[in-house]
N, C-alpha and C positions, 0 to 999 in steps of 0.2 A: 504494500500500500504506500502511496506517495502523494504528497503535495496538499495544498489548501487554497481556498478561494481568495483570502486576503493576500497570501503570499504569492499567488499566481500573478497578481498585477506587477510585483517586483520582478519575477522571472521573465514575464513576457515583455517588460520594458527592455530587459537585456537582450532577449531574443529578437525584439523589434530592431535593436541596433544591428544584430546579425543579419536580419532580413534586409536592412538598408544596404549592408555590404553586398549581399547577394544581388540586390537590385542594381547597385552600381556596377557590379561585375557583369550583369546582363547587359547593361547599357554600353559597356566597352567591348562586348563581344563574347562573353563567356557562354552564352546560350540563351534559351528562351527565358524571359523575365518571369518572376513570380507574380502572383495575383496582385491587383492594385492594393495600395497601402491600406485602405479601409477594409478590404476583404481580409487581408492578412491580420489586421488587428482583431477583427471578429473571430478569426480562426484561432487566436491565441487563448480563447476561453476554452482551455483544454478539456474540462469536464462537462461542458454543455454538449448536447447532441450536435454533431457537426454535419451540416448539409453536404451531401454528395459522397461522403465516406461510407464504407461498408458498415453494416449494422450487426451488432451482436445478437444472434438468434438462438433460440432454444434447441434447434435441430442440429447443432454442431457441438461436438465435444473435443476439447483439446487433447493432444497426445504428446507424451515425452518419449523420445527426444525430437520428434518431427517438428513440434511447434516451438522449439528453441530458436527457430529462424525469425527473421523480421517479417512483419505482415503490413506492408506499405499501403494496402487498401484501407487500413484503419488509421484513425487520426493519431492515436497515442499508444505508446508501448514502453515497457521497461523490463530490464534484467537486473535483479537486485539481490546482492549477496551480503549477509551480515555474519560476523564471527565473534564468539566470546572465547577469549584466549587467556592463557596463563603462562608465565615464565617459570624457570626452575625454582625460583624463590617463593612462588605462589602469588606474585603480583598479577592482578587482573587487568585485561585490556579488552577493548572492543574495536572492530574494524568494519567499515561499510565500504562497499564498492558497487556503484549503480550506474548503469547506462540507460539513458532515456532517448527515445526517438519521437519526434513530432513532425507530422506532415503539414506543410503549408497548404497543400492542395492535393486532391485525390487523383494524381496523375502518375505516370510510370516513366517519365523522362529519366535518362541516365546522364552521367558525366556532370558537367557544369550546369546542366538544365535540371538536375535533380531537385525535387521539391521537399526533400527530407532534411530535417535539421536534427542534430544530435547534441546532447548535453550529458556530462558525466559528473558525478559527485563521489568523492572519497573522503573518508574520515578515519582517524585513529583516536580512540578515547582511553584515557587513563584516569585514575581516581581524582587527580589534581589538575588535569589539563586535557584539552581536546584540540586536535589539529584537523582542519577541514579545508577543502578546496574544490573548485569546479572548473570545468573546461567546456568550450562550445566548438562545434564543427558542423560543416555541411556534409551531406552524404553525396555519393556518386563519384568522388574523386580520390577515394582510398584513405582519407584522413580518419574516417570513422565508419563502422559498419558491423555486420554480423554475417558469418558464413557457417554452414552446417557441417560440411565434410572437407577438410578437418574443421572442427568447431572453433571459431574465433569470434570474440566480441571485443571491440576496441575503440578507443578514441586516443589517437597518438600513441604514447607508450603506457597508457593505462589499459591493461590488456587481460583478457581471459583467454588462455591458450589451451585448448583441449586436443583431442585426436579424432579418431573415428567416432567417438562419443564425446559429449560435452564434459563428462567426468570419466576418469580423473583429469584434473586441470591444474595449471599454474595461473594464479591471479596476482597481478602486481601493479603497483603504482608508486610514483614518487610525488611528493608534495613540495610546493615552493617553500624555501627556507632561506633566510638571510645569512644564517651562520653555519649550521651543520646539516647534513642530509637527513631528510625525513621520508619514510616510505615503508613499504612492506612487499614481501614476496612469499606467497602462501601456496602450499600444495593442498588441493581440495579433493577429497575422495568421497565417493558415493556412499551414503549411509543406508541405502536400500529402500527407503520409504518414498512413496509417491502419493501426493495428496491433491486430488482435484477438488478445488474449493467450490462450495455451493452445491448445485445439482450436477455432479460429474464434470465440474469445470465451468459451468454456466453460473456465474456469480451475480445474483440480484442485489442491488444496492439501495432499493427503496421499496416500501410496502405497497405503494399505490401507483407511483409514476414509472414509466418505462426507463429504467436505468440499470445497466448490467455490463459485465466485462467477462472475458475469458481469463481464468485465473487458476494456476496450479503452483504447488510448492514442493520443494525437496528439503525436508528437515533432517535433523540428526546427521548432518554431513560431518566427516572427520577431517580435521585440519591440522597441519603442522607447517612450520616455516619460520620466518624471521621478520621482526620489525627493526626499523632503523630509527632511533630516537636519540636526540642529544648527542649525536656522534657515536652512539653505541649500537652494536648489532645484538639483538636480543632474540634467542631461540624461543619459540612459543608453540603450544599445542592447544587444541580445544575443539569446539563444535561450531557448526555453521548452519545457516538457514538460507535457502534460495527461493525467491518468488519470481514468477513470470506472469505478467498481466498485460492485456491489451484490449482496447475498446475504441469507440468513437464518441465517448461521452460517458464517464463513469460516475458523475455526480448529477443528482436531480435538483430541480429548482427548489430553493429554500434550504438546501444542505450547506453547512458552513465549514466543515472540517471533520477530522476523525481522530480517534485514539485506537491504535493498532498494536497488537502484541504477537510476536512469533517466539514461542518458548520451547526450548529443548529440555524436557524434564529428565531428571536423573534416573527415573525408573524406565526410561526408554520410550515413553510416549512423547508426542509433540502436540502442543496446543496453540491454535491460532484463534484469537478473538478480536473483533473489530466493532467499535461503536462509531457510526457516522452520525454526527450531531446535526440537528435541525429542529423544526417545531416539535417533532417527536423523534427521539433517537432511534436509529435502525441498527440492531445488533445481530451479528451472525458470527459463525466460526466453525472450527472443526477440531476433532481430537483423533489423532492417529496412534494406533497401538503398534508395538514392536513386530507383531505378526502380520502387519499390513492392513488390518481392519481399520476403516476410517468411519467415524461417526460425524455426520453433518449436524452442526448445532444451529438452532434457530433462536429467535427473539425470546421465547419462553424458556429456553434451556439455560440461558446465561444471565448472571447478575454481575454488573460492574459498578463499583463504588469507589470514588476517589477518597483516599485517606490522608494524603498530605499534598500541600501545594508549595510552589516556590516561585520567586520572581527572578527572571533572567537578568544578567548584567546588561543586556540589550533592551530591557524594559518590559518584555512580555511576562505575564503571570499565567501559570497553568498547573493542573494537577500532575504530579510526578510520581506519586505512590498510589497504588490501586489494590483493592480487594477484588478478586475475581472468583466467582462461584459457578460451578456447573454441578448442581446437586445430583442430577441423574447419573453422573459419572464419578461421584465421590471426590470432587475437586473443590477445595476451599483454600485459596492461596492469597498471599500478598506479594506485590512486587515493589522493589526499591531500586533506584538507579545507582550505578557505579559512580557516576558523576552527575550531580544535579544540574550543572551548567553545560549540558550536552546540546546546546543550541547551535543549529547549523545556520550561521550568519552569512548566508549566500543569497543569490538572486531570489530563490524561494527560501524565506526564513521559516524554519520549523525545528522541532525538537526531535532528535534521533539519537538513541544511545543504548548501551547495554544495561540490563537490569538483572538483579538477583531474585530468585523465587524461594519463598518459605511458606510453610503451612502444612497442608495434608500431604504434600510432596515438595521436593526441592528441585532446583534447576537454574538455568540461566537462559537469557534470550535478549531480544531487543524490543524496545517500545518506540513507536513513532507517534507524535502528537502534532497535528496541523490545525491551522485556522485560529491560533491564539494570538 
């Protein structure tokens, strides 16, 4: 799950600048120009239903690994990996690596005429500090993209490099730093679980309005590798969670943001819960068992209650500690962040960071909070 309505305006102002570069390039002969500026601005409303793009329908079910590819007929798409890691001394860290694709127009031009824009976010979180960065690129010219065989997803040298399958893979990125190198290089192995969120991958986002995405997850990934922080190379191991989601409008009118959790539980289960906030919150999720059984969770199955709040140094206030109950599955847990100040101060401002799980079971995972 990614992004928020208020933060979208910040992102799309940045992407509008990129669109201006694309337009200038077109005028000097790069290729066919993008849509008029007014149309491009309307198209930046990434979660509204976008005219002319493909529609998410109930008669298609996503499949792994086939649907790890890009789906340019749809307006928006992302490949999203998070990792909760520890070093040899027990120090905890979180890592995020995300590639976003956004279509300016539902067309299939290639090269400099491509209507596909890419953005990537990376972050490293420690208990006392967070490093985050973003990059932008246009598609069609090799600077960013996704291929299936061999599987590669990249924007410049922020790369997911697989083989015949997306996993196992090496995922790496370097972050800008004035003094010492900052970055990560992680080896990601398949944990074996496959979760098609919602109704076999058709994920409804509103009780009454037509709003849906295609959405699947790979939880309980096994990760090892190294972080580079403060000039030191730090070996780490841990667990990861991967989300793949695409749509042509995954937010309905009146929805303002969401609170999302992807939690790898120590008993081998994997819990995803999401609350999309609006006039009436819309709650959904899933619980995957180690044997592969997946329980789809609905509004009446989940209870989410904020138990602690914090104000970010950038000014936003939001709930950062939660109680999550799934009574039918015996789950009663609380989450607390590794670093309260895990605010992604980027073009899209949002909270994203690792959390610890305590209660009826233990574990670690990630929380994302948007729209605050």
